FIRO-388774 format. One line per 4 residues: their letters; for each residue x, y, z of N, C-alpha, C. Coordinates in pm, whole numbers. Layout:
<rs>
a = X:Y:Z:X:Y:Z:X:Y:Z; ... .
</rs>
This chain:
<rs>
mavv = 11375:11294:15601:11322:11197:15505:11183:11241:15456; 11103:11291:15548:10969:11337:15514:10975:11454:15416; 11078:11542:15436:11093:11658:15348:11128:11612:15206; 11221:11516:15197:11262:11463:15066:11142:11399:14995 .
ytll = 11066:11322:15070:10948:11257:15015:10848:11360:14962; 10828:11464:15041:10735:11571:15002:10781:11640:14874; 10912:11669:14868:10967:11735:14750:10954:11646:14627; 10975:11514:14646:10963:11421:14535:10820:11417:14482 .
vlfl = 10725:11413:14575:10583:11412:14535:10548:11541:14460; 10597:11654:14513:10570:11782:14447:10631:11785:14306; 10753:11732:14294:10820:11729:14164:10739:11646:14065; 10696:11527:14110:10618:11440:14022:10485:11506:13985 .
avfv = 10425:11574:14082:10297:11641:14055:10314:11751:13951; 10421:11829:13967:10448:11936:13871:10478:11879:13733; 10556:11769:13731:10592:11706:13604:10467:11654:13533; 10382:11584:13607:10259:11529:13549:10168:11641:13500 .
agfi = 10156:11746:13585:10070:11858:13546:10123:11925:13419; 10255:11944:13415:10314:12005:13296:10296:11919:13173; 10311:11787:13192:10293:11693:13082:10150:11700:13029; 10053:11702:13122:9912:11708:13082:9882:11838:13008 .
llvm = 9937:11949:13059:9915:12078:12995:9976:12081:12855; 10093:12020:12841:10159:12016:12712:10076:11936:12611; 10028:11821:12655:9945:11737:12569:9816:11809:12531; 9751:11870:12633:9627:11942:12607:9650:12060:12515 .
gain = 9764:12127:12531:9796:12239:12444:9812:12194:12300; 9879:12080:12281:9897:12027:12146:9763:11986:12085; 9678:11924:12167:9545:11884:12119:9464:12006:12079; 9466:12110:12165:9392:12232:12134:9443:12297:12006 .
fdfs = 9577:12297:11989:9636:12356:11870:9591:12282:11746; 9598:12148:11750:9557:12069:11635:9408:12083:11608; 9329:12092:11715:9185:12108:11699:9153:12241:11632; 9223:12345:11673:9196:12477:11617:9236:12484:11470 .
nsev = 9326:12394:11426:9370:12393:11288:9310:12277:11209; 9215:12207:11269:9154:12093:11201:9005:12116:11183; 8948:12037:11093:8805:12048:11063:8752:11912:11024; 8644:11871:11090:8574:11750:11049:8448:11794:10976 .
ppgv = 8444:11779:10845:8329:11828:10766:8200:11758:10806; 8087:11827:10789:7956:11767:10826:7923:11642:10746; 7987:11624:10629:7957:11506:10549:8022:11378:10598; 8112:11389:10696:8178:11269:10750:8082:11195:10841 .
nqpv = 8065:11066:10819:7980:10984:10904:8053:10954:11035; 7982:10963:11147:8037:10937:11280:8159:11026:11310; 8140:11159:11307:8251:11253:11326:8318:11241:11463; 8244:11200:11565:8303:11188:11699:8413:11081:11699 .
klri = 8388:10971:11631:8490:10865:11622:8618:10917:11557; 8600:10996:11451:8716:11051:11382:8795:11144:11475; 8722:11223:11554:8788:11311:11650:8867:11231:11753; 8809:11122:11800:8876:11039:11901:9005:10981:11843 .
ihvi = 8999:10928:11721:9119:10874:11657:9224:10983:11641; 9178:11101:11604:9269:11215:11586:9340:11249:11716; 9263:11253:11826:9322:11283:11957:9426:11179:11996; 9394:11051:11973:9488:10944:12005:9619:10963:11930 .
licr = 9609:10997:11802:9730:11017:11721:9809:11139:11768; 9738:11245:11806:9806:11365:11857:9882:11332:11985; 9816:11263:12078:9879:11227:12206:10004:11143:12183; 9993:11050:12092:10108:10963:12060:10225:11046:12009 .
avvg = 10197:11141:11921:10302:11225:11865:10364:11316:11970; 10280:11371:12060:10330:11461:12165:10420:11386:12262; 10377:11269:12304:10460:11188:12395:10592:11155:12327; 10587:11122:12199:10709:11093:12126:10802:11213:12122 .
kile = 10745:11333:12105:10827:11454:12102:10892:11480:12237; 10818:11456:12346:10873:11474:12481:10989:11378:12503; 10970:11252:12465:11077:11153:12480:11199:11190:12396; 11174:11249:12279:11284:11294:12195:11360:11408:12260 .
nigi = 11286:11501:12319:11349:11618:12382:11434:11583:12503; 11396:11476:12574:11474:11439:12693:11576:11329:12660; 11588:11297:12530:11696:11210:12485:11674:11062:12499; 11549:11018:12517:11522:10875:12533:11514:10805:12396 .
csrv = 11436:10861:12305:11425:10806:12171:11366:10913:12080; 11372:10892:11950:11315:10988:11857:11163:10973:11853; 11096:11081:11813:10950:11075:11801:10908:10970:11699; 10980:10964:11587:10947:10867:11484:10957:10724:11538 .
sfvr = 11063:10696:11614:11082:10562:11671:10970:10527:11768; 10929:10624:11849:10823:10598:11947:10690:10568:11877; 10656:10650:11776:10530:10628:11704:10532:10492:11635; 10645:10457:11574:10655:10326:11510:10637:10213:11611 .
ymqg = 10698:10232:11729:10687:10129:11833:10541:10112:11876; 10471:10223:11897:10331:10217:11939:10243:10155:11831; 10274:10185:11705:10196:10129:11595:10207:9977:11588; 10325:9925:11622:10349:9783:11605:10330:9699:11728 .
rktl = 10270:9758:11833:10257:9685:11959:10158:9570:11953; 10047:9589:11881:9945:9485:11878:9988:9368:11789; 9983:9251:11846:10013:9130:11769:9890:9041:11767; 9865:8982:11653:9749:8895:11639:9790:8750:11656 .
gvdp = 9697:8669:11702:9723:8528:11723:9715:8449:11594; 9715:8320:11609:9708:8230:11494:9571:8243:11427; 9571:8238:11296:9448:8241:11218:9429:8102:11157; 9327:8028:11199:9309:7890:11150:9284:7881:11000 .
klfi = 9244:7993:10940:9215:7992:10797:9335:8029:10711; 9445:8068:10778:9561:8114:10702:9690:8052:10752; 9779:8028:10659:9916:7991:10692:9999:8117:10673; 10060:8166:10781:10132:8293:10778:10280:8270:10807 .
kdlw = 10364:8326:10722:10508:8303:10739:10587:8428:10701; 10689:8460:10781:10780:8570:10750:10900:8517:10672; 10930:8583:10562:11041:8543:10476:11119:8667:10432; 11221:8646:10351:11297:8755:10290:11297:8734:10140 .
fekv = 11259:8838:10067:11268:8838:9921:11375:8939:9882; 11490:8890:9834:11597:8981:9792:11632:9084:9902; 11655:9035:10022:11692:9117:10137:11580:9208:10186; 11458:9185:10137:11341:9263:10180:11251:9174:10264 .
pvri = 11218:9215:10388:11128:9134:10470:10986:9133:10415; 10928:9015:10409:10790:9003:10362:10714:8909:10456; 10584:8922:10456:10497:8831:10532:10395:8774:10434; 10391:8642:10425:10303:8575:10328:10183:8515:10400 .
yqpt = 10066:8540:10342:9939:8488:10394:9880:8393:10289; 9871:8267:10322:9819:8166:10229:9699:8096:10291; 9585:8093:10223:9469:8020:10274:9503:7872:10299; 9456:7818:10408:9488:7680:10444:9402:7579:10370 .
vpta = 9287:7620:10322:9197:7528:10251:9258:7490:10117; 9272:7361:10089:9329:7318:9961:9243:7364:9844; 9308:7387:9731:9235:7428:9610:9290:7353:9490; 9202:7318:9400:9244:7243:9282:9311:7335:9180 .
sqrr = 9275:7462:9183:9332:7557:9087:9431:7651:9156; 9506:7722:9077:9601:7818:9132:9528:7945:9179; 9580:8002:9285:9517:8123:9341:9577:8248:9277; 9507:8360:9298:9566:8488:9259:9667:8528:9366 .
gvmf = 9763:8610:9327:9863:8660:9421:9855:8811:9432; 9861:8861:9554:9850:9005:9579:9977:9054:9649; 10052:9140:9582:10166:9207:9644:10112:9331:9712; 10124:9338:9845:10065:9450:9919:10173:9540:9977 .
fhgg = 10161:9670:9948:10255:9770:9999:10179:9863:10095; 10219:9863:10221:10145:9937:10323:10164:10088:10309; 10067:10161:10365:10075:10306:10371:10146:10353:10497; 10152:10486:10513:10218:10544:10629:10312:10658:10590 .
gwvf = 10290:10714:10471:10370:10828:10428:10516:10799:10407; 10551:10675:10378:10690:10631:10360:10772:10640:10489; 10714:10696:10594:10784:10716:10722:10735:10617:10827; 10607:10589:10826:10546:10498:10923:10486:10377:10851 .
gsle = 10423:10290:10927:10363:10170:10872:10461:10054:10873; 10408:9933:10876:10491:9813:10884:10407:9691:10850; 10470:9576:10857:10395:9451:10839:10286:9438:10944; 10313:9490:11065:10217:9479:11175:10097:9573:11159 .
thek = 10122:9696:11113:10013:9793:11107:9903:9751:11009; 9938:9672:10908:9840:9631:10808:9813:9480:10813; 9843:9421:10929:9823:9277:10947:9675:9238:10932; 9586:9312:10998:9443:9279:10990:9392:9290:10847 .
lcrs = 9435:9394:10779:9389:9416:10642:9438:9305:10550; 9564:9268:10561:9618:9163:10474:9554:9028:10503; 9529:9000:10629:9460:8876:10663:9321:8873:10600; 9252:8986:10609:9117:8994:10555:9117:8975:10404 .
iare = 9211:9039:10334:9220:9025:10188:9244:8879:10151; 9337:8815:10222:9370:8676:10191:9249:8584:10214; 9179:8605:10326:9065:8520:10358:8947:8544:10263; 8909:8671:10250:8786:8703:10177:8799:8683:10027 .
sdsv = 8919:8697:9972:8936:8681:9827:9004:8550:9790; 9033:8469:9893:9101:8340:9871:9227:8360:9787; 9310:8456:9832:9432:8491:9759:9555:8469:9845; 9668:8454:9779:9797:8455:9849:9843:8600:9854 .
vvsv = 9857:8653:9974:9895:8794:9991:10039:8800:10042; 10118:8885:9979:10256:8908:10021:10268:9053:10065; 10281:9075:10195:10296:9209:10250:10445:9242:10257; 10482:9359:10205:10624:9396:10190:10665:9497:10297 .
gyrl = 10768:9463:10374:10819:9553:10477:10935:9636:10424; 10903:9727:10335:11007:9808:10270:11074:9906:10368; 11192:9952:10331:11266:10046:10415:11194:10181:10423; 11205:10244:10540:11131:10368:10565:11222:10490:10567 .
apeh = 11163:10604:10535:11228:10735:10547:11207:10785:10691; 11287:10880:10737:11394:10950:10666:11528:10874:10665; 11536:10760:10735:11662:10685:10737:11700:10637:10598; 11599:10597:10522:11622:10544:10388:11543:10628:10288 .
kypa = 11613:10707:10214:11549:10802:10123:11513:10735:9990; 11433:10807:9911:11399:10763:9777:11527:10737:9698; 11536:10626:9625:11427:10534:9587:11424:10404:9668; 11468:10405:9794:11478:10280:9872:11346:10204:9878 .
ayed = 11238:10271:9918:11108:10204:9931:11063:10147:9797; 11075:10227:9693:11037:10182:9558:11119:10060:9516; 11249:10065:9537:11336:9953:9497:11302:9826:9574; 11272:9839:9704:11235:9722:9783:11107:9657:9730 .
clna = 11007:9739:9702:10879:9687:9653:10896:9623:9515; 10976:9687:9430:11000:9633:9296:11076:9501:9304; 11182:9496:9382:11264:9375:9392:11185:9259:9453; 11102:9290:9555:11021:9185:9617:10919:9129:9517 .
tihf = 10860:9218:9437:10761:9175:9338:10825:9089:9230; 10941:9130:9182:11011:9053:9079:11050:8915:9133; 11098:8912:9258:11134:8783:9319:11013:8691:9326; 10900:8746:9364:10777:8667:9374:10738:8613:9236 .
mkni = 10746:8698:9137:10710:8656:9001:10800:8544:8949; 10928:8551:8983:11024:8452:8935:11016:8320:9011; 10951:8322:9128:10941:8201:9210:10795:8165:9238; 10711:8198:9144:10567:8186:9162:10521:8043:9188 .
ehyg = 10596:7946:9136:10554:7805:9147:10556:7756:9292; 10633:7824:9379:10642:7781:9519:10519:7818:9601; 10433:7903:9549:10324:7957:9630:10185:7925:9575; 10179:7840:9472:10050:7800:9417:9972:7915:9357 .
vdpa = 10044:8011:9298:9979:8129:9241:9980:8123:9089; 9870:8164:9031:9857:8171:8886:9939:8290:8834; 10039:8269:8749:10121:8380:8700:10042:8484:8621; 9923:8446:8576:9839:8541:8500:9748:8623:8592 .
riiv = 9757:8597:8723:9669:8670:8817:9750:8728:8933; 9853:8804:8901:9933:8872:9004:9892:9019:9008; 9866:9069:9127:9814:9204:9147:9906:9282:9240; 9926:9410:9213:9994:9497:9309:9889:9586:9373 .
cgdn = 9905:9609:9504:9803:9680:9580:9869:9761:9690; 9812:9879:9722:9865:9958:9832:9775:10074:9867; 9788:10122:9990:9712:10238:10034:9808:10354:10062; 9763:10478:10029:9841:10598:10058:9978:10589:9989 .
aggn = 10087:10592:10068:10221:10578:10010:10235:10443:9940; 10166:10342:9994:10169:10210:9930:10103:10212:9794; 10000:10297:9777:9938:10313:9646:10034:10378:9548; 10111:10473:9598:10216:10536:9517:10317:10431:9470 .
laaa = 10359:10346:9562:10459:10243:9531:10402:10138:9435; 10274:10103:9453:10211:10007:9364:10203:10063:9222; 10169:10191:9210:10161:10254:9078:10299:10259:9011; 10401:10293:9090:10537:10301:9036:10588:10163:8992 .
vsqt = 10564:10061:9073:10606:9925:9038:10532:9878:8914; 10403:9907:8907:10324:9867:8792:10377:9930:8663; 10416:10056:8670:10471:10124:8552:10604:10062:8510; 10688:10031:8607:10819:9973:8576:10806:9837:8510 .
lagr = 10710:9758:8558:10693:9622:8506:10615:9618:8376; 10553:9729:8340:10468:9731:8221:10546:9697:8094; 10673:9733:8090:10751:9708:7971:10839:9585:7978; 10824:9504:8082:10910:9385:8098:10849:9266:8025 .
sdlp = 10922:9214:7930:10874:9097:7855:10922:8966:7916; 11016:8975:8012:11071:8854:8071:10996:8809:8197; 10890:8883:8232:10812:8851:8352:10664:8842:8317; 10585:8773:8400:10441:8771:8376:10384:8913:8376 .
rlra = 10283:8936:8297:10217:9067:8295:10125:9078:8417; 10131:9192:8485:10043:9212:8600:9898:9205:8557; 9816:9141:8639:9672:9132:8610:9602:9263:8642; 9644:9331:8749:9575:9454:8789:9659:9531:8890 .
qili = 9622:9657:8909:9677:9738:9017:9561:9796:9097; 9575:9790:9230:9472:9841:9320:9532:9956:9400; 9481:10076:9377:9536:10197:9438:9433:10257:9533; 9464:10250:9661:9372:10298:9765:9417:10436:9812 .
ypgl = 9336:10538:9783:9370:10681:9802:9521:10708:9790; 9575:10686:9669:9720:10701:9649:9763:10847:9638; 9887:10874:9680:9952:11003:9655:10040:10986:9534; 10016:11062:9426:10080:11032:9299:10156:11147:9236 .
qald = 10158:11265:9302:10229:11378:9244:10272:11474:9354; 10373:11556:9323:10423:11655:9419:10444:11791:9352; 10378:11810:9238:10391:11938:9167:10295:12044:9221; 10174:12001:9260:10070:12098:9295:9996:12056:9422 .
fnlp = 10024:12127:9531:9953:12103:9658:9843:12206:9678; 9794:12262:9566:9684:12358:9572:9569:12317:9481; 9565:12190:9445:9450:12136:9374:9326:12146:9464; 9206:12138:9408:9084:12153:9490:9082:12071:9617 .
syqq = 9118:11942:9611:9110:11858:9731:9209:11901:9838; 9324:11955:9797:9422:12002:9895:9373:12128:9963; 9298:12210:9891:9241:12331:9951:9123:12296:10042; 9033:12214:9991:8910:12182:10064:8935:12102:10191 .
nrgv = 9032:12013:10187:9054:11919:10298:9185:11945:10371; 9235:12066:10363:9367:12098:10417:9378:12069:10567; 9268:12076:10640:9272:12052:10784:9186:11935:10828; 9154:11844:10737:9070:11729:10771:9157:11613:10816 .
pllf = 9134:11560:10937:9207:11440:10979:9174:11325:10884; 9264:11235:10861:9384:11210:10938:9510:11255:10865; 9493:11326:10752:9610:11373:10679:9590:11519:10639; 9662:11607:10705:9658:11748:10671:9741:11774:10545 .
rera = 9707:11880:10476:9781:11918:10355:9930:11935:10384; 9962:12001:10492:10101:12024:10527:10176:11894:10552; 10108:11798:10617:10173:11670:10647:10196:11589:10520; 10105:11601:10423:10123:11528:10297:10252:11572:10228 .
afyl = 10275:11704:10226:10398:11756:10166:10520:11719:10250; 10503:11725:10383:10612:11691:10474:10660:11548:10452; 10567:11453:10441:10605:11313:10423:10677:11292:10290; 10631:11358:10185:10697:11344:10055:10841:11395:10061 .
lqyl = 10862:11506:10132:10997:11559:10147:11084:11468:10233; 11025:11405:10333:11099:11310:10414:11145:11192:10328; 11058:11147:10240:11091:11037:10150:11197:11079:10050; 11186:11201:10000:11279:11249:9898:11418:11279:9955 .
ngda = 11422:11364:10057:11550:11415:10106:11582:11382:10251; 11485:11328:10325:11510:11302:10467:11494:11425:10553; 11446:11534:10497:11419:11655:10575:11307:11733:10507; 11263:11839:10571:11151:11917:10518:11188:12065:10509 .
snle = 11313:12092:10474:11360:12231:10474:11292:12316:10367; 11238:12254:10263:11170:12331:10158:11019:12316:10163; 10965:12291:10282:10822:12266:10297:10738:12384:10250; 10774:12506:10289:10694:12623:10252:10691:12643:10101 .
evle = 10805:12626:10036:10810:12642:9891:10723:12538:9821; 10726:12414:9872:10645:12308:9813:10496:12340:9828; 10456:12387:9945:10315:12417:9971:10265:12532:9884; 10346:12634:9867:10302:12749:9788:10325:12730:9638 .
gshi = 10396:12624:9601:10417:12595:9460:10535:12664:9398; 10630:12709:9479:10748:12776:9425:10871:12685:9430; 10849:12556:9406:10959:12459:9410:10992:12399:9274; 10905:12423:9175:10925:12372:9040:10916:12490:8942 .
pidi = 11011:12504:8848:11007:12613:8751:10875:12615:8673; 10831:12735:8636:10704:12751:8567:10701:12673:8436; 10809:12674:8360:10808:12605:8231:10787:12454:8247; 10842:12397:8354:10823:12254:8379:10679:12227:8423 .
klny = 10626:12314:8510:10486:12297:8553:10391:12308:8434; 10417:12401:8345:10332:12416:8227:10341:12294:8137; 10458:12232:8132:10477:12112:8051:10391:11996:8104; 10378:11990:8236:10299:11882:8298:10153:11921:8322 .
rkwv = 10116:12042:8284:9980:12091:8313:9873:12010:8239; 9913:11943:8132:9818:11857:8060:9773:11740:8146; 9854:11707:8249:9822:11594:8337:9790:11637:8480; 9859:11741:8528:9840:11787:8666:9780:11927:8661 .
spdn = 9648:11932:8661:9579:12060:8649:9440:12050:8708; 9394:12156:8775:9256:12157:8826:9154:12150:8713; 9197:12185:8590:9105:12177:8476:9063:12034:8447; 9145:11938:8492:9113:11796:8469:9030:11735:8581 .
ipek = 8994:11815:8680:8909:11769:8790:8764:11804:8758; 8673:11709:8760:8531:11739:8733:8479:11851:8824; 8393:11935:8767:8344:12054:8837:8273:12020:8968; 8208:11904:8975:8134:11870:9097:8226:11856:9218 .
fkvr = 8356:11838:9193:8450:11825:9304:8507:11961:9346; 8458:12068:9285:8505:12201:9320:8400:12283:9394; 8281:12226:9412:8170:12304:9469:8190:12338:9616; 8272:12262:9687:8295:12293:9828:8393:12408:9846 .
gykp = 8437:12466:9736:8526:12580:9742:8660:12551:9679; 8696:12638:9585:8827:12626:9521:8867:12761:9463; 8989:12804:9492:9042:12928:9437:9162:12895:9350; 9157:12933:9222:9272:12908:9134:9400:12965:9193 .
hvll = 9507:12889:9180:9634:12929:9240:9725:12991:9134; 9786:13102:9170:9876:13170:9078:10006:13090:9065; 10050:13072:8941:10176:12999:8919:10294:13082:8969; 10377:13021:9050:10496:13088:9104:10622:13020:9051 .
dctt = 10722:13100:9022:10849:13044:8978:10934:13007:9100; 11048:12945:9076:11131:12904:9189:11277:12937:9161; 11354:12931:9265:11498:12954:9251:11566:12824:9209; 11682:12839:9148:11759:12722:9106:11798:12636:9224 .
evye = 11830:12701:9337:11872:12627:9457:11761:12536:9508; 11639:12589:9514:11526:12508:9563:11498:12394:9466; 11494:12424:9338:11464:12319:9239:11566:12207:9243; 11692:12239:9264:11796:12138:9270:11770:12036:9382 .
tvkr = 11709:12081:9490:11684:11990:9604:11562:11901:9583; 11470:11942:9495:11345:11866:9479:11319:11824:9334; 11417:11836:9246:11392:11809:9104:11352:11665:9077; 11383:11574:9170:11345:11433:9149:11194:11412:9167 .
fcep = 11123:11517:9211:10977:11511:9213:10921:11490:9072; 11002:11516:8971:10958:11500:8833:10983:11358:8780; 11035:11271:8864:11060:11132:8822:10935:11047:8846; 10887:10976:8746:10767:10893:8761:10777:10787:8870 .
nlcp = 10897:10738:8900:10910:10639:9007:10875:10699:9143; 10882:10831:9154:10843:10901:9276:10703:10960:9263; 10672:11011:9145:10541:11071:9118:10483:11008:8991; 10416:10894:9004:10369:10816:8889:10275:10891:8795 .
llae = 10211:10995:8842:10119:11071:8757:10192:11136:8638; 10324:11148:8649:10403:11215:8546:10461:11120:8442; 10424:10994:8446:10475:10898:8348:10425:10932:8208; 10504:10899:8107:10467:10926:7969:10350:10837:7926 .
davv = 10276:10884:7825:10161:10809:7775:10200:10669:7728; 10319:10656:7672:10363:10526:7621:10370:10423:7732; 10399:10468:7855:10404:10378:7970:10263:10354:8024; 10187:10461:8042:10052:10451:8098:9965:10361:8010 .
hqlp = 9986:10368:7880:9907:10289:7785:9922:10138:7809; 10036:10097:7865:10064:9955:7884:10018:9902:8020; 9963:9987:8103:9929:9947:8240:9810:9851:8243; 9806:9767:8347:9697:9668:8357:9567:9732:8407 .
esfi = 9463:9654:8403:9334:9698:8457:9354:9753:8599; 9282:9859:8630:9309:9930:8755:9183:9953:8839; 9203:9949:8969:9099:9988:9065:9153:10106:9145; 9077:10213:9153:9118:10330:9230:9009:10365:9331 .
ltce = 9050:10379:9456:8958:10423:9562:8995:10565:9600; 8897:10655:9601:8917:10792:9649:8816:10822:9758; 8852:10918:9844:8763:10963:9952:8737:11112:9935; 8614:11153:9955:8578:11293:9936:8657:11385:10028 .
ydvl = 8676:11343:10153:8741:11431:10251:8887:11390:10272; 8961:11391:10162:9101:11348:10163:9180:11442:10072; 9291:11495:10121:9372:11584:10038:9421:11512:9912; 9437:11381:9917:9489:11305:9803:9380:11267:9701 .
rddg = 9258:11308:9727:9147:11272:9638:9178:11304:9492; 9227:11424:9466:9246:11467:9327:9363:11396:9259; 9461:11349:9336:9566:11267:9276:9503:11144:9211; 9411:11081:9284:9342:10964:9230:9256:10997:9110 .
llyk = 9185:11111:9116:9099:11152:9004:9181:11181:8878; 9295:11248:8896:9380:11280:8782:9438:11154:8718; 9476:11057:8803:9532:10933:8749:9424:10851:8680; 9305:10853:8734:9192:10785:8671:9173:10837:8529 .
krle = 9177:10970:8513:9161:11029:8380:9275:10989:8287; 9398:10989:8339:9512:10952:8256:9500:10807:8209; 9462:10719:8297:9446:10579:8260:9337:10563:8155; 9222:10624:8178:9110:10613:8084:9146:10675:7949 .
dngv = 9216:10788:7950:9257:10852:7824:9351:10763:7743; 9420:10672:7812:9514:10581:7745:9456:10442:7724; 9324:10430:7737:9258:10305:7706:9269:10196:7811; 9308:10233:7934:9317:10135:8043:9182:10126:8113 .
rvtw = 9136:10006:8134:9008:9988:8203:9023:10022:8351; 8935:10107:8401:8943:10153:8540:8810:10129:8612; 8819:10069:8730:8705:10063:8821:8733:10167:8929; 8644:10263:8942:8663:10373:9038:8555:10367:9144 .
yhle = 8598:10371:9269:8502:10372:9380:8531:10495:9466; 8430:10578:9484:8447:10702:9559:8362:10698:9686; 8428:10713:9801:8357:10716:9929:8312:10859:9957; 8184:10885:9943:8131:11021:9962:8151:11071:10104 .
dgfh = 8153:10981:10202:8174:11022:10342:8310:10977:10394; 8399:10939:10303:8529:10883:10343:8634:10989:10370; 8732:10952:10450:8846:11038:10482:8974:10956:10470; 9087:11023:10466:9214:10953:10447:9243:10858:10564 .
giin = 9279:10736:10530:9312:10637:10632:9195:10553:10679; 9078:10570:10619:8957:10503:10669:8967:10352:10660; 9042:10300:10563:9047:10155:10546:9117:10087:10664; 9205:10159:10733:9273:10100:10848:9181:10079:10967 .
sfns = 9063:10140:10963:8970:10127:11075:8860:10026:11047; 8874:9947:10939:8763:9859:10900:8732:9753:11005; 8829:9722:11091:8808:9616:11190:8864:9660:11326; 8825:9781:11367:8877:9838:11492:8771:9845:11601 .
dwls = 8686:9744:11603:8581:9734:11705:8495:9859:11707; 8488:9928:11822:8396:10042:11834:8446:10165:11761; 8570:10164:11712:8621:10275:11632:8616:10246:11482; 8537:10145:11444:8523:10111:11303:8426:10207:11235 .
fssg = 8442:10221:11104:8354:10302:11022:8291:10212:10916; 8163:10231:10892:8093:10146:10796:8156:10157:10658; 8199:10277:10619:8260:10295:10487:8395:10221:10479; 8467:10215:10591:8593:10142:10593:8569:9993:10566 .
k = 8464:9940:10623:8430:9799:10600:8390:9774:10456 .
</rs>
């Protein structure tokens, strides 16, 4: 019995040691391929958050390898573990809009006038994120702006490919607009809002609704560091911030491919720019080009990228990247011209920075009023840390 006990202890010790080495190896690998620029405020906090995310992903991969659950499922589970208690200032209820789960936040204080309504689409690269991950943010928006907020739990990739997420957000928004009288919302003050992938979805929904005469006109769109195109992953911000947490250049392309096809088999072609034919890229160059990025955003280093052609086979798998519902930056001027007043948030140390800058220019060129806020010390995902106690960032707040 003593021998069995000893062997069991040794086995557990070896397993734990191996597990720790594996995690440390992954952390070291990510650290060697990552960079926290000196302009980031409180860089140690960012490193800590990065380590936590790496550990979560590594544990998920181990569980996947031994057949317990997929890495994606584990990360989603860990993201949704925290639950918040009752908020005395808000009435919160889970409902379904056209088979789409939503969570509604309504201020409890009575008001003589109708409130504004905010349709919120969470970020997470179309693969992660949920009603829970953005609970604090939605509560804060509802309280601080005295608005009715509707958070949309759209279907996620890779299980549900494009256009599932877009269709869920569009259908939920239309349902809300058609039943506006039930929520005390002013039909002239409905806003779509989202961060990251949610910003992409908000932009796509806004474009789709721009031409609808049977629904109220959107009052505004709020795009928080949105990803808006998949033609060029070599724009200045993608080069400068390729290894800056919390979103690496490679991961940005990976998530888009997960949303599009449910796999990332053409990741290398997308990164090097050999996934779209040259003639099509030249056609969109008036909108997606480093020439449209102000020079001050190129001073941290930028090398012009040589245009590469692609094979028919590769293009066939990713040709829907040219659809505005997936990449809103490619919408025609006739659509962009009809868009509502817009707010765009960009972060200096974010690969998606230039997507926001390019869309800002497109909106302004088409006569759309834009409020642009640029966080000089911001990084991708900073808004999620606005209320994370000791891991909060002043810019996030």
